[in-house]
C-alpha positions in Angstrom: 138.7 -16.2 -105.9 136.0 -15.7 -102.8 137.7 -14.8 -100.0 140.9 -12.7 -102.0 143.1 -11.0 -99.7 140.7 -11.2 -96.8 142.4 -12.1 -93.2 141.4 -15.1 -91.6 142.3 -16.9 -88.8 141.6 -20.1 -88.0 142.2 -21.7 -84.8 143.5 -25.3 -84.9 144.5 -24.7 -88.0 147.5 -26.9 -87.8 145.8 -30.2 -87.5 142.8 -32.1 -89.0 139.9 -30.1 -90.1 141.6 -27.7 -89.1 144.4 -27.5 -91.7 141.9 -28.6 -94.6 140.0 -24.8 -94.1 143.2 -23.1 -94.5 144.1 -24.8 -97.4 141.1 -24.2 -99.2 140.7 -20.7 -97.8 144.1 -19.9 -99.6 143.6 -21.2 -102.5 140.5 -18.8 -103.0 142.7 -15.8 -102.2 142.5 -15.5 -98.3 145.5 -14.8 -96.2 145.3 -17.5 -93.2 146.0 -16.8 -90.0 147.0 -20.4 -88.4 146.9 -19.9 -84.6 147.2 -23.6 -83.4 149.0 -24.1 -79.7 150.9 -26.7 -81.7 153.1 -24.6 -83.5 155.7 -27.1 -85.2 152.3 -28.1 -86.8 151.2 -24.9 -87.5 154.4 -23.5 -88.8 154.3 -26.7 -91.2 151.0 -25.5 -92.4 152.4 -22.5 -92.8 155.1 -23.3 -95.0 153.4 -25.3 -97.0 150.9 -22.7 -98.3 153.5 -20.6 -99.2 155.8 -23.3 -101.0 151.9 -23.5 -103.6 152.0 -19.5 -103.5 149.5 -19.9 -101.3 149.0 -16.8 -97.9 149.9 -18.3 -94.8 151.1 -17.1 -91.4 151.3 -18.9 -87.7 151.2 -18.0 -84.8 151.4 -20.5 -81.8 148.4 -19.9 -80.0 146.7 -21.7 -76.8 142.7 -21.1 -76.8 142.0 -21.0 -73.3 144.8 -18.2 -72.2 143.1 -14.9 -73.2 146.5 -12.9 -73.7 147.7 -15.8 -75.6 144.5 -14.5 -77.9 144.9 -11.6 -77.4 148.1 -11.2 -78.9 147.2 -14.0 -81.1 144.1 -10.5 -82.6 147.5 -7.6 -82.1 149.7 -9.5 -84.0 147.1 -9.8 -86.9 146.7 -6.5 -87.1 150.2 -5.4 -86.9 150.4 -7.4 -90.2 147.4 -7.3 -92.2 145.5 -3.8 -90.5 142.5 -6.2 -90.3 140.4 -9.5 -89.3 137.2 -10.3 -91.8 137.0 -14.2 -90.7 137.3 -15.9 -87.3 136.8 -19.8 -87.7 136.7 -21.3 -84.4 137.5 -24.6 -85.0 139.8 -25.7 -82.5 138.2 -28.4 -80.2 138.8 -31.5 -77.4 137.4 -34.6 -79.7 138.1 -38.2 -79.0 141.6 -37.9 -81.0 143.2 -36.9 -78.9 142.0 -39.4 -75.6 139.0 -37.3 -74.4 137.4 -39.7 -70.7 133.9 -40.6 -71.8 131.5 -42.3 -69.8 128.3 -41.4 -68.1 127.0 -38.1 -66.4 127.7 -39.4 -62.5 130.5 -40.9 -63.9 132.2 -37.8 -65.2 135.3 -36.5 -64.0 134.7 -33.0 -63.0 138.4 -31.6 -64.3 137.7 -34.3 -67.1 134.8 -31.3 -67.9 136.2 -28.6 -67.1 139.3 -29.3 -69.5 136.7 -30.1 -72.5 134.6 -26.4 -71.8 137.7 -24.8 -71.1 138.7 -25.3 -74.6 135.1 -26.3 -76.9 133.2 -23.2 -75.9 135.8 -21.0 -73.1 138.1 -21.1 -75.8 135.4 -20.3 -79.0 133.5 -17.1 -76.7 137.2 -15.4 -75.9 137.9 -16.0 -79.7 134.4 -14.0 -80.6 135.2 -11.7 -77.2 138.8 -10.5 -78.7 138.2 -10.3 -82.5 134.6 -8.3 -82.1 135.6 -5.0 -81.3 138.2 -5.1 -84.6 135.0 -5.8 -86.6 132.5 -2.9 -85.1 135.0 -0.7 -86.0 135.4 -2.0 -89.4 131.7 -3.0 -89.4 131.7 -6.1 -90.9 132.9 -9.2 -90.1 132.1 -13.2 -90.3 132.8 -15.3 -87.6 132.4 -19.0 -87.8 131.7 -21.6 -84.6 132.1 -25.5 -84.9 129.7 -27.4 -83.1 128.7 -31.1 -83.5 125.9 -33.5 -84.2 126.2 -34.7 -81.1 124.3 -31.8 -79.5 121.3 -32.6 -82.3 121.4 -36.4 -81.6 122.5 -36.6 -77.7 125.3 -38.7 -78.0 125.2 -40.3 -74.9 128.8 -41.4 -74.0 130.4 -37.7 -74.2 128.1 -35.6 -72.5 131.5 -33.0 -71.9 131.8 -32.4 -75.5 128.4 -32.7 -76.3 127.3 -29.8 -73.8 129.8 -27.9 -74.8 129.5 -28.3 -78.1 125.4 -27.0 -77.6 127.0 -24.1 -75.8 128.7 -23.0 -79.2 125.0 -23.0 -81.3 123.7 -20.8 -78.5 126.8 -18.4 -78.4 126.2 -18.3 -82.0 122.6 -17.3 -81.9 123.7 -15.1 -79.4 126.2 -12.7 -81.2 124.1 -12.9 -84.2 121.5 -11.5 -82.8 123.9 -9.0 -81.1 126.2 -8.0 -83.9 124.0 -7.6 -86.9 123.9 -3.4 -87.2 127.5 -4.2 -87.4 126.9 -6.0 -90.7 128.8 -9.3 -88.7 127.9 -12.8 -89.7 127.9 -14.8 -87.5 126.7 -18.6 -88.2 127.2 -21.7 -87.1 128.1 -25.7 -89.0 128.6 -29.6 -87.5 130.2 -31.6 -89.8 130.7 -34.9 -89.5 132.7 -37.8 -88.1 135.4 -36.6 -90.7 138.0 -38.8 -92.2 140.7 -36.1 -91.1 143.0 -37.1 -89.0 146.9 -37.0 -89.6 147.9 -40.2 -88.8 144.6 -42.9 -89.8 144.5 -46.0 -86.8 142.3 -49.1 -87.4 140.4 -47.4 -84.1 139.5 -44.2 -86.3 138.7 -46.3 -89.5 136.5 -48.1 -87.9 134.6 -45.4 -86.2 134.4 -43.8 -89.8 132.8 -46.5 -91.7 130.5 -47.0 -88.5 129.2 -42.9 -89.1 128.6 -43.6 -92.8 126.8 -47.1 -92.8 124.1 -44.4 -90.9 123.5 -41.8 -93.5 121.9 -41.0 -96.7 125.3 -41.1 -98.3 126.8 -44.1 -97.5 130.6 -43.1 -98.1 133.1 -41.7 -95.2 133.2 -38.4 -94.9 136.2 -36.6 -96.0 137.2 -33.3 -95.6 136.1 -32.0 -98.7 133.1 -32.4 -98.2 133.1 -29.8 -94.9 135.6 -27.1 -96.6 132.4 -25.9 -99.6 130.6 -25.0 -96.8 133.4 -22.9 -94.6 134.2 -21.2 -97.7 130.8 -20.2 -98.4 130.0 -19.0 -94.6 133.2 -16.9 -95.2 132.6 -15.9 -98.6 130.3 -12.5 -99.2 127.7 -15.3 -101.2 125.8 -15.7 -97.0 126.2 -11.9 -96.7 122.6 -12.1 -95.8 122.5 -15.5 -93.4 123.5 -14.7 -90.1 122.5 -16.9 -86.4 122.3 -20.1 -88.8 123.0 -23.8 -87.9 123.7 -25.8 -90.5 125.3 -29.7 -90.7 127.2 -31.4 -93.2 126.9 -34.9 -92.6 125.5 -36.7 -95.4 122.0 -36.7 -94.2 123.5 -38.7 -90.9 121.2 -36.4 -89.7 117.8 -34.4 -90.8 117.9 -31.4 -89.6 
């Protein structure tokens, strides 16, 4: 098992790709901590893992509140004594009724809402976990960006900017944390069919994305989780500050 007994925090682990990461990491032996603002969803994933004989624990966490993140870190340490992996998955995206349009029309409060979760939330989670990993002199931090940053998707200025910020933050942390043997890397999943409920709108969006890829099919969670596993495991021990694009050739980076 590639993550045997590795204590892994996955933010936004109660839904979508976060749930898929939790399942895959648990299969590989990780002690999975599911940190989600939706307590019921997090608990459901933890129960699913337990029913399958795997290790999972859920803790309601709001990544926009630093005291909530500090509580997550403290309780994780109380339970497991260490934190080996932080996967920053929590984010606001179009599946959560995100505003879309032109820069000059973007409501200021909507800009702040997306930045608060997608960029500041990642920063705060890393800020809380870094001292733990420094003390251990080891750790893996994984951030999630988006191909929207690479291709300049024009109708989501706040989302696209937030994900560009995540890439920049990743590179800064990689430079700063190498002396403590902490790896910091980023990945960009493509438009992935990972929702709990698939609507006609979602199905169309995924199909449209598939047509722009080298591999002309809909992306599914299993296409993405292996890359996250690689970044969390010893296989990536000499890689840091990198951006891995997992989009089936929709973007050649």
